[in-house]
ZAMARGU-4260 file (C-alpha; in steps of 0.2 Angstrom, whole numbers, plus 5000, padded with zeros to 4 digits):
<rodrens>
0) 5064/4877/4875 | 5047/4882/4870 | 5039/4896/4881 | 5027/4891/4895 | 5009/4891/4890
5) 5005/4900/4906 | 5009/4918/4910 | 5024/4921/4921 | 5027/4933/4935 | 5044/4937/4943
10) 5042/4944/4961 | 5057/4950/4970 | 5058/4947/4989 | 5045/4934/4987 | 5049/4920/5000
15) 5040/4929/5014 | 5030/4943/5019 | 5022/4955/5006 | 5031/4946/4992 | 5024/4929/4997
20) 5007/4936/4998 | 5008/4943/4980 | 5015/4926/4974 | 5000/4917/4982 | 4988/4928/4973
25) 4996/4927/4956 | 4998/4908/4958 | 4979/4906/4962 | 4976/4917/4946 | 4985/4905/4935
30) 5003/4912/4934 | 5019/4902/4935 | 5030/4911/4947 | 5048/4916/4948 | 5051/4917/4967
35) 5066/4927/4972 | 5076/4928/4988 | 5094/4930/4994 | 5093/4913/5004 | 5099/4897/4997
40) 5085/4887/4988 | 5085/4874/5002 | 5080/4887/5014 | 5066/4893/5003 | 5057/4876/5002
45) 5042/4881/5012 | 5038/4895/5001 | 5041/4885/4985 | 5030/4871/4992 | 5016/4883/4996
50) 5016/4890/4978 | 5017/4874/4969 | 5003/4867/4980 | 4992/4880/4971 | 4996/4872/4954
55) 5010/4884/4949 | 5027/4880/4942 | 5041/4889/4952 | 5058/4894/4947 | 5069/4900/4961
60) 5078/4915/4955 | 5090/4918/4969 | 5099/4934/4970 | 5102/4951/4978 | 5093/4965/4967
65) 5107/4977/4971 | 5119/4966/4962 | 5120/4968/4943 | 5127/4950/4941 | 5112/4943/4952
70) 5099/4953/4942 | 5106/4944/4926 | 5105/4927/4934 | 5088/4930/4941 | 5081/4934/4924
75) 5091/4919/4916 | 5083/4907/4929 | 5066/4913/4923 | 5071/4912/4905 | 5078/4895/4906
80) 5063/4888/4916 | 5049/4896/4907 | 5055/4905/4891 | 5044/4920/4895 | 5041/4935/4907
85) 5024/4943/4908 | 5024/4952/4925 | 5038/4960/4935 | 5034/4965/4953 | 5048/4975/4961
90) 5045/4971/4979 | 5061/4967/4988 | 5067/4980/5000 | 5076/4983/5016 | 5073/4996/5030
95) 5087/5007/5037 | 5100/4997/5046 | 5099/5002/5064 | 5086/5016/5061 | 5099/5029/5063
100) 5096/5047/5067 | 5100/5058/5051 | 5108/5072/5061 | 5120/5061/5072 | 5121/5043/5066
105) 5117/5041/5048 | 5131/5035/5038 | 5136/5032/5019 | 5138/5014/5020 | 5120/5011/5026
110) 5113/5024/5014 | 5122/5016/4999 | 5115/4999/5004 | 5097/5005/5006 | 5098/5014/4990
115) 5106/4999/4981 | 5092/4987/4986 | 5077/4999/4986 | 5080/5010/4971 | 5095/5006/4960
120) 5091/4987/4960 | 5073/4989/4955 | 5077/5002/4942 | 5090/4992/4932 | 5080/4975/4935
125) 5065/4984/4927 | 5077/4990/4912 | 5082/4972/4909 | 5065/4965/4911 | 5057/4979/4901
130) 5068/4975/4886 | 5063/4957/4886 | 5045/4962/4887 | 5047/4973/4872 | 5055/4959/4862
135) 5040/4948/4867 | 5028/4962/4862 | 5036/4965/4845 | 5035/4946/4842 | 5017/4945/4847
140) 5005/4960/4848 | 4994/4950/4859 | 5007/4950/4873 | 5001/4958/4889 | 5015/4964/4900
145) 5014/4973/4917 | 5027/4980/4929 | 5023/4985/4947 | 5034/4994/4960 | 5030/4991/4978
150) 5035/5006/4988 | 5028/5012/5005 | 5018/5026/5013 | 5036/5031/5019 | 5037/5040/5002
155) 5026/5053/5011 | 5029/5051/5029 | 5044/5058/5037 | 5054/5046/5049 | 5071/5055/5054
160) 5078/5039/5059 | 5075/5031/5042 | 5080/5045/5030 | 5088/5033/5017 | 5072/5022/5017
165) 5060/5037/5015 | 5071/5044/5001 | 5072/5028/4992 | 5053/5026/4992 | 5050/5044/4987
170) 5061/5041/4972 | 5051/5026/4967 | 5037/5037/4963 | 5047/5045/4950 | 5054/5029/4944
175) 5036/5023/4941 | 5032/5038/4931 | 5048/5037/4921 | 5044/5018/4916 | 5026/5021/4913
180) 5030/5035/4901 | 5044/5025/4892 | 5034/5009/4891 | 5018/5017/4885 | 5022/5015/4866
185) 5023/4996/4869 | 5006/4995/4878 | 5014/4989/4894 | 5007/4998/4910 | 5018/5002/4925
190) 5010/5004/4942 | 5014/5007/4960 | 5007/5000/4976 | 5010/5010/4992 | 5007/4998/5007
195) 5005/5006/5024 | 5008/4996/5040 | 5008/4978/5034 | 5012/4963/5046 | 5029/4956/5040
200) 5046/4952/5045 | 5051/4971/5042 | 5038/4976/5055 | 5039/4962/5067 | 5051/4972/5078
205) 5039/4986/5081 | 5023/4976/5084 | 5019/4984/5101 | 5022/5002/5094 | 5010/5000/5079
210) 4997/4990/5090 | 4996/5006/5100 | 4995/5018/5086 | 4982/5008/5076 | 4971/5007/5092
215) 4973/5026/5093 | 4967/5029/5076 | 4983/5029/5065 | 4973/5020/5051 | 4954/5022/5048
220) 4953/5003/5047 | 4958/4998/5064 | 4969/4984/5060 | 4985/4979/5053 | 4987/4977/5035
225) 4991/4959/5029 | 5002/4953/5015 | 4986/4946/5006 | 4979/4964/5006 | 4993/4969/4995
230) 4993/4953/4985 | 4974/4956/4980 | 4978/4974/4974 | 4993/4968/4964 | 4982/4954/4956
235) 4969/4966/4951 | 4981/4977/4942 | 4989/4962/4934 | 4972/4956/4928 | 4968/4973/4921
240) 4954/4976/4932 | 4959/4994/4934 | 4962/4999/4916 | 4967/5016/4908 | 4978/5020/4924
245) 4996/5017/4919 | 5008/5027/4931 | 4996/5028/4945 | 4999/5023/4963 | 4987/5012/4973
250) 4988/5015/4992 | 4984/5000/5002 | 4986/5008/5019 | 4969/5007/5028 | 4966/5025/5026
255) 4982/5030/5034 | 4986/5044/5022 | 4969/5053/5023 | 4971/5069/5032 | 4958/5073/5045
260) 4954/5088/5056
</rodrens>
């Protein structure tokens, strides 16, 4: 089938939370969307309807990013529906199962699961998507690709009950540098977004804790971050509003990482 005339973005973990916030913004900017989640498509209809209501076509690319077979099927879903891929947003992630203390409770099974979803999966999905983008660039020098990793301020903040999560996000920093360096010859920028405390499914269980911390000055902006805050930042990078900046990290954290005396 001929390629879609509209640019296409694949956003992992995009049926809820931060990923859905990103999908909303890119859809409003004229992108068709590859929505991804691990749930059956029937259970993702609310997100699909929301994005299509903005005029975007949607391909539901179901899959677990930690699975090589699922990564292949996700890209095939986008290829068969749209015939092109302009933007990859590596957003899917999980926190530490059970939030286990690294000295007395952390186990290899949980470690492997977190690393599979948060680090290995995005790395190899980027590899496959980047190869496709290079093909498109070589066929059309006007092709404008973009890759964005969504990590976390936990790349810099220690949580001893979420050691595997912190490690996976710190390693994402190097993955961003690696891919920015490798893709530079093709003119395809690679960026990283580091969200702070964002209202989402992942933080729903610690709402009272962060309500107190934010009120006490954890962030300079005394509010929770919202998925749309991240979506707007991603959209700016995808549009090229921040040029000459490949490999850079954009912190969407309300000033949380600013050190004060």
